[in-house]
TIVO-267491 format. One line per 10 residues: their letters; for each residue y negated, z, x of C-alpha. Coordinates in Angstrom, 3 decimals, decimal comma, padded with zeros to 6 digits, m for minus. Last residue first. Layout:
A	Y/Z/X; ...
//
This chain:
KYLKYLYTVI	207,166/004,680/155,551; 207,724/001,497/153,547; 206,021/m001,483/155,180; 205,455/m000,256/158,726; 208,925/001,317/158,847; 210,535/m001,807/157,400; 209,044/m004,065/160,059; 209,967/m001,570/162,786; 213,523/m001,273/161,444; 213,870/m005,060/161,605
DARSCPTTAN	212,455/m005,414/165,121; 214,533/m002,602/166,685; 217,721/m004,119/165,287; 216,673/m007,406/166,835; 215,305/m010,571/165,217; 216,015/m013,602/167,416; 212,908/m015,679/168,239; 213,094/m018,839/166,142; 209,671/m018,435/164,558; 207,729/m018,049/167,787
FMGNEGTELN	204,541/m016,801/166,086; 202,222/m017,832/168,923; 198,915/m016,316/169,998; 200,264/m015,112/173,319; 203,272/m013,444/171,672; 203,702/m012,694/167,996; 201,549/m010,308/165,954; 204,297/m009,133/163,616; 204,174/m006,383/161,011; 200,426/m005,948/161,157
KLYAWVACKW	200,207/m006,551/157,393; 197,840/m009,502/157,996; 200,169/m010,873/160,668; 203,238/m010,522/158,430; 201,401/m012,293/155,580; 200,481/m015,222/157,820; 204,072/m015,578/159,015; 205,479/m015,122/155,495; 203,211/m017,912/154,251; 203,969/m020,287/157,128
YWNQNSVDSY	207,759/m020,068/156,770; 208,428/m023,582/155,457; 206,248/m025,019/158,232; 203,934/m027,860/157,209; 201,200/m025,372/156,378; 200,816/m024,832/160,085; 202,160/m022,290/162,582; 202,377/m022,770/166,366; 198,792/m021,733/167,159; 199,125/m018,531/165,163
HNQGINVNPK	196,132/m016,790/163,572; 196,535/m018,072/160,008; 194,087/m016,750/157,435; 192,825/m020,258/156,644; 196,373/m021,151/155,676; 196,038/m019,079/152,551; 197,828/m015,941/151,396; 198,986/m014,742/147,981; 201,576/m011,977/147,975; 205,261/m013,032/147,847
GAAAYLFQLA	206,497/m010,096/145,740; 207,157/m007,673/148,590; 210,862/m008,583/148,440; 209,921/m012,223/149,115; 207,854/m011,257/152,156; 210,644/m009,014/153,438; 213,267/m011,773/153,241; 210,790/m014,265/154,733; 210,125/m011,830/157,586; 213,802/m011,750/158,490
QSRDCNAKPK	214,167/m015,539/158,238; 211,098/m016,288/160,381; 212,059/m013,804/163,092; 215,604/m015,104/163,541; 218,825/m013,920/161,906; 222,038/m014,775/163,702; 224,714/m016,238/161,442; 227,258/m013,714/160,136; 226,155/m013,930/156,496; 226,351/m017,741/156,384
FHTADTGAAY	225,189/m017,906/152,737; 227,266/m020,877/151,676; 227,796/m022,560/148,303; 224,510/m024,281/147,464; 223,320/m024,529/151,061; 221,964/m022,084/153,639; 222,014/m019,628/150,773; 219,031/m017,944/149,186; 217,270/m014,651/149,760; 214,691/m012,493/147,993
GNEYAWMVAN	215,162/m014,201/144,639; 216,124/m011,049/142,777; 219,730/m012,085/142,139; 220,151/m013,339/145,700; 218,826/m010,109/147,237; 221,064/m007,961/145,020; 224,068/m010,206/145,685; 223,471/m010,038/149,452; 223,094/m006,248/149,454; 226,120/m005,710/147,214
YYWDSPKVDV	228,349/m007,910/149,406; 227,339/m006,390/152,767; 230,565/m004,391/153,283; 232,624/m007,457/152,316; 235,308/m006,754/149,698; 233,317/m008,528/146,980; 233,417/m011,728/149,098; 230,585/m013,690/150,690; 231,669/m016,952/152,377; 232,331/m018,862/149,145
FPNDTVTHGP	228,781/m018,162/147,980; 227,938/m018,956/144,342; 228,771/m015,451/143,021; 229,036/m015,612/139,242; 229,010/m012,043/137,955; 225,703/m010,946/139,456; 224,385/m007,822/137,720; 222,973/m005,966/140,710; 222,719/m002,377/141,923; 220,021/m000,756/144,016
RGKTAWLFVL	220,686/000,559/147,556; 217,539/002,729/147,704; 215,002/000,048/148,621; 215,359/000,890/152,313; 219,121/000,389/151,991; 218,606/m003,089/150,512; 216,193/m004,044/153,297; 218,565/m002,908/156,061; 221,491/m004,541/154,234; 219,495/m007,760/153,983
ADCRKVTLNP	218,826/m007,884/157,722; 222,450/m007,111/158,511; 223,727/m009,951/156,290; 221,570/m012,484/158,126; 222,900/m011,143/161,420; 220,916/m008,776/163,615; 220,338/m009,397/167,308; 221,091/m006,354/169,488; 217,989/m005,167/171,337; 217,850/m001,741/169,680
SFHTADTGST	221,509/m000,921/170,398; 221,380/002,445/168,585; 223,693/004,187/171,028; 224,922/007,799/171,264; 227,304/008,248/168,310; 228,123/004,538/167,971; 226,322/001,468/166,656; 223,800/004,012/165,493; 222,783/004,652/161,932; 220,992/002,774/159,169
IGNQVAWMVA	218,801/003,322/156,151; 219,899/006,943/155,801; 216,376/008,324/155,830; 216,838/010,124/159,150; 218,230/006,975/160,755; 215,430/004,682/159,580; 212,701/007,178/160,437; 214,150/007,845/163,905; 214,354/004,097/164,580; 210,808/003,463/163,366
QYYPANENVD	209,403/006,347/165,398; 211,050/004,997/168,582; 210,082/001,323/168,051; 207,248/001,235/170,581; 209,494/002,972/173,162; 208,021/006,172/174,593; 210,722/008,369/173,084; 213,338/006,170/174,749; 216,044/004,720/172,517; 219,076/003,722/174,605
VFPNSDDIFA	220,470/007,249/175,036; 220,499/007,664/171,276; 221,077/011,096/169,772; 217,401/011,768/169,140; 217,409/015,253/167,748; 214,860/017,299/165,908; 216,036/016,741/162,359; 214,609/019,841/160,692; 216,426/021,410/157,746; 214,534/024,155/155,916
KSRTIVNYTA	215,393/022,740/152,498; 219,060/022,954/153,489; 220,947/019,871/152,341; 223,709/019,645/149,754; 225,499/016,374/148,997; 228,020/015,982/146,168; 230,227/012,879/146,332; 233,412/013,976/148,055; 236,053/012,310/145,891; 239,421/014,017/146,352
GNYIFNGYAD	242,752/012,915/147,844; 242,245/014,760/151,113; 238,968/012,899/151,639; 237,555/009,964/149,694; 233,885/009,143/150,348; 232,892/006,730/147,583; 231,732/003,167/148,283; 233,222/001,693/145,117; 236,213/000,095/146,833; 237,094/003,412/148,446
TYQSKNLVKK	235,737/004,864/151,679; 237,879/007,096/153,896; 239,726/004,505/155,984; 236,649/002,298/156,466; 234,602/005,317/157,502; 236,861/006,203/160,439; 236,859/009,974/160,585; 235,996/012,205/163,541; 237,301/015,675/162,785; 236,141/019,153/163,840
VAVPPTQEYI	238,189/022,205/162,898; 237,967/025,783/161,584; 241,418/027,357/161,497; 244,653/027,550/159,388; 243,705/026,566/156,790; 240,292/024,958/156,322; 236,843/025,712/157,649; 235,247/022,317/158,090; 233,270/020,246/160,576; 232,841/016,524/159,954
TITSDTVYGV	232,102/013,500/162,127; 231,576/010,221/160,254; 232,499/006,907/161,823; 231,806/003,139/161,643; 228,037/002,626/161,440; 227,509/006,073/162,909; 227,202/009,509/161,299; 227,224/012,846/163,121; 227,330/016,533/162,243; 228,527/016,534/158,652
WIIHHQGSDS	229,436/019,896/157,121; 232,377/020,372/154,746; 232,778/021,853/151,270; 235,860/022,494/149,142; 236,767/023,221/145,529; 233,749/022,116/143,480; 235,715/019,446/141,573; 233,253/016,749/142,616; 234,153/017,336/146,232; 231,652/018,784/148,662
VADGPRIDSM	229,358/017,413/151,359; 227,040/019,497/153,545; 224,419/017,284/155,123; 223,032/017,724/158,649; 223,773/014,154/159,728; 223,318/011,822/156,766; 225,512/010,883/153,802; 224,122/008,266/151,411; 226,361/005,430/152,677; 229,480/007,429/151,757
KQNKVTTGLE	228,232/007,461/148,177; 226,473/010,122/146,114; 227,262/011,151/142,531; 225,613/014,574/142,857; 222,472/015,815/144,623; 222,012/019,379/145,880; 218,803/020,645/147,467; 218,934/023,881/149,432; 217,555/027,409/149,643; 217,321/027,730/145,870
SKWHGGVSHI	221,088/028,103/145,796; 222,963/026,592/142,878; 225,092/024,018/144,688; 225,619/026,328/147,640; 226,867/029,099/145,365; 229,161/026,653/143,626; 230,714/025,783/146,973; 231,340/029,449/147,668; 230,575/032,309/150,074; 226,776/032,307/150,374
GITDGSMYSG	224,829/034,810/152,474; 226,787/035,261/155,683; 225,932/038,407/157,640; 225,043/038,073/161,334; 221,336/038,651/160,722; 220,880/037,790/157,095; 222,163/034,222/156,971; 221,510/031,350/154,567; 217,859/032,118/155,247; 217,928/030,241/158,541
GFVESVLDAC	221,440/029,126/159,455; 222,838/025,889/158,022; 225,857/026,230/160,331; 226,459/029,789/159,148; 226,214/028,896/155,470; 228,418/025,814/155,957; 231,111/027,836/157,723; 231,012/030,497/155,021; 231,421/027,824/152,340; 234,718/026,724/153,903
CSGYVPGTRT	236,154/030,238/154,174; 236,082/032,861/156,932; 238,292/035,087/159,064; 239,607/038,642/159,240; 242,687/039,960/157,408; 244,704/036,935/158,426; 247,160/035,614/155,840; 249,730/036,319/153,172; 248,923/035,946/149,484; 249,747/037,703/146,231
AGVSNCYTTD	247,934/036,323/143,198; 244,551/036,411/141,470; 243,034/034,073/144,019; 239,811/036,025/144,582; 241,478/039,425/144,336; 244,265/038,629/146,774; 247,282/040,869/146,048; 248,832/041,745/149,373; 250,600/040,391/152,404; 249,149/041,219/155,795
SYNKSAVAKY	247,825/039,628/158,933; 246,176/041,127/161,998; 242,892/040,905/163,867; 242,419/043,457/166,633; 241,408/041,034/169,385; 239,277/038,998/166,973; 237,332/041,991/165,594; 234,011/041,878/167,491; 234,155/038,099/167,972; 234,574/037,777/164,215
QNLSCLSRVN	231,212/039,381/163,538; 229,514/036,988/165,947; 231,289/034,032/164,354; 230,414/035,083/160,812; 233,054/037,127/159,048; 234,758/037,449/155,671; 237,216/040,352/155,824; 234,697/043,150/155,399; 237,074/046,095/155,580; 238,752/048,198/152,897
FEWTFLTYPV	241,932/046,135/153,166; 241,416/044,067/149,998; 237,716/043,654/150,765; 237,414/039,841/150,855; 240,609/037,954/151,555; 240,247/034,184/151,338; 241,100/033,575/154,983; 240,794/030,830/157,576; 240,875/031,526/161,293; 237,913/030,877/163,645
GTVTSGAPFY	238,812/028,015/165,963; 241,025/027,670/169,056; 243,924/030,103/169,396; 245,137/031,146/172,832; 248,523/032,837/172,740; 249,174/036,525/173,442; 250,789/037,164/170,063; 251,754/033,905/168,369; 249,463/032,564/165,612; 251,651/031,984/162,574
NKGNYSNGNW	253,082/029,226/160,403; 254,198/027,316/163,476; 253,991/023,634/164,450; 250,786/023,949/166,449; 249,194/025,805/163,519; 250,930/025,174/160,188; 249,775/026,597/156,864; 251,932/029,484/155,634; 249,553/030,866/152,991; 246,851/031,604/155,560
TSIKKSPTWK	248,364/031,802/159,022; 250,553/034,781/159,883; 249,374/036,824/162,856; 251,723/037,891/165,684; 250,050/040,617/167,698; 247,216/040,960/170,198; 245,872/037,618/169,001; 243,862/035,783/171,692; 240,586/034,056/170,877; 238,952/030,734/171,647
YNVLAEARAR	235,874/029,599/169,733; 235,830/025,787/169,657; 235,547/025,191/165,904; 232,889/027,835/165,299; 230,910/027,140/168,481; 230,765/023,412/167,739; 229,324/024,096/164,300; 226,737/026,476/165,776; 225,657/023,892/168,368; 225,456/021,167/165,735
MASLTTETTS	223,235/023,377/163,599; 220,948/024,074/166,568; 220,652/020,321/167,276; 219,942/019,622/163,619; 217,115/022,140/163,546; 217,473/025,121/161,214; 217,054/027,820/163,840; 218,504/031,285/163,443; 215,746/033,852/162,854; 217,482/035,499/159,919
RVGRVSTDAA	215,358/037,017/157,163; 215,200/040,783/157,116; 216,771/042,400/154,091; 218,700/040,685/151,323; 216,960/041,638/148,107; 213,408/042,635/149,066; 213,578/039,990/151,808; 213,910/037,206/149,257; 215,180/034,304/151,360; 218,726/034,835/150,146
KLAEPHEAYY	217,844/034,079/146,570; 221,449/033,258/145,717; 222,471/036,857/145,102; 219,535/037,188/142,721; 221,455/034,920/140,366; 223,838/037,824/139,646; 225,849/037,090/136,505; 226,183/033,356/137,151; 226,683/034,081/140,839; 229,688/036,280/140,064
QDWMAEWLAE	231,291/033,847/137,661; 230,919/031,019/140,131; 232,299/033,294/142,813; 235,483/033,984/140,897; 235,947/030,392/139,790; 235,373/029,155/143,326; 238,118/031,378/144,715; 240,459/030,090/142,035; 239,743/026,507/143,038; 240,132/027,467/146,681
DSAQQTATAT	243,525/028,996/146,004; 244,696/025,842/144,262; 245,437/024,261/140,885; 242,920/026,030/138,673; 243,749/027,244/135,155; 244,432/030,774/136,357; 240,854/031,068/137,609; 239,203/030,437/134,242; 241,318/033,026/132,435; 240,779/035,484/135,271
AEMMTTKVNS	236,996/035,021/135,195; 236,971/035,402/131,406; 239,087/038,551/131,531; 236,944/039,936/134,327; 233,701/039,425/132,425; 235,072/040,787/129,143; 236,309/043,967/130,811; 233,032/044,497/132,651; 231,041/043,940/129,453; 233,238/046,390/127,513
EKEEAFATAA	232,895/049,013/130,185; 229,116/048,923/129,990; 227,544/048,825/133,390; 227,784/052,123/135,249; 229,841/050,614/138,059; 226,863/048,461/139,034; 224,680/051,517/139,489; 227,364/053,176/141,594; 227,638/050,166/143,864; 223,970/050,388/144,758
PIVGLIMVLS	220,791/048,334/144,662; 222,358/044,926/144,137; 222,500/042,224/146,801; 224,838/043,667/149,395; 226,682/040,395/149,588; 230,230/041,568/150,225; 229,727/045,103/148,847; 228,964/043,759/145,362; 232,098/041,645/145,324; 234,191/044,657/146,270
LMISIIRKM	232,607/046,668/143,494; 233,812/044,020/141,065; 237,356/044,461/142,273; 237,178/048,266/142,026; 235,848/048,042/138,468; 238,841/045,955/137,483; 241,273/048,317/139,244; 239,790/051,306/137,441; 240,249/049,436/134,163
//
């Protein structure tokens, strides 16, 4: 029983969220015994150290919800002043994965995981990244560290083999380090930190915290820069720093050290659009409520450009991303499929019930399939003939605005409202042209609509921004 109470005291010391360890120790012995037995029973059913770690913290947070109210200064002390802007978060993430330290002695990696082909960090070598550990207070020190705390102990870090309270088994690994949820807490910053002390140490803690918003059953296409993404089994959490049309850049604390990875979306997305990583479905997104997206990552989108606000709105709302990490390509002509994907994404990526696809050039494996089927089913778009959609054909101004006009319900207009010298009621697109002028979506050039002008990426996001912002 003394050992049980000692373990629970360790948890208390980690967060510092209850008045005093002695008060906690005075809880009824029967309640303590029942709590630990239930936590142990739950933990032993898990398949990995992180699963067991989560079970322990889930139990703890269930009993002490005040531990998750990190913004409450009466509980956790002075609120941290770390910024919650995306650029500040990226800087903290980069610092964690790029921190270089030199072990003064040979240090075993966590549970034998390989680092540069060895299961240890050699004495005198340069190690890049904060090391991973699941030790808490087994050695009468605060094992879980923020970067600043780790800098103070890096040179005297060492490894040991002992019973790990959170795992419920003997483990070997660094005494000082951090876990996956620690990295996310530190990157989030703000109230997730109290000075240099990390506030939340588990995936479950992040899910339940009042400091963030957590949404389940999300797809790869729903993930935005600044999001923390965890697997449905609540075992691991990563932070996303960048998202482009083809890649997603993640930061994670995983054995043996914190790392940054640039993943090709096509290789990590299943047939249903789910983000699959390390054999698990990562479909739970957590975002700090204090998050501020202050960054314009695109070197080709000037803040004085007429489409600047539209581009930032589209990217921040997950409607689209850049063509790479630093380019939006605003002048690139969109294809017919692109235009519909932009519209579909703006509408929340709704489903469809089409079972008889008439288009031989649109296959279920195509990334734009759901958008085209949704638009076809709802009468927002038709094919170029009965069996072809021509998804890769360039989309001109008249086609793009017709898609939007149809999706808006085809409001009534009359030719008397026309302001364009090159539009008459003999043109198939005259209604969408008049409607676009009245909605201030498109005013043309020199009094002309110029229907065949190519629709650019900047054009389509500007139309959508004016309609749906």
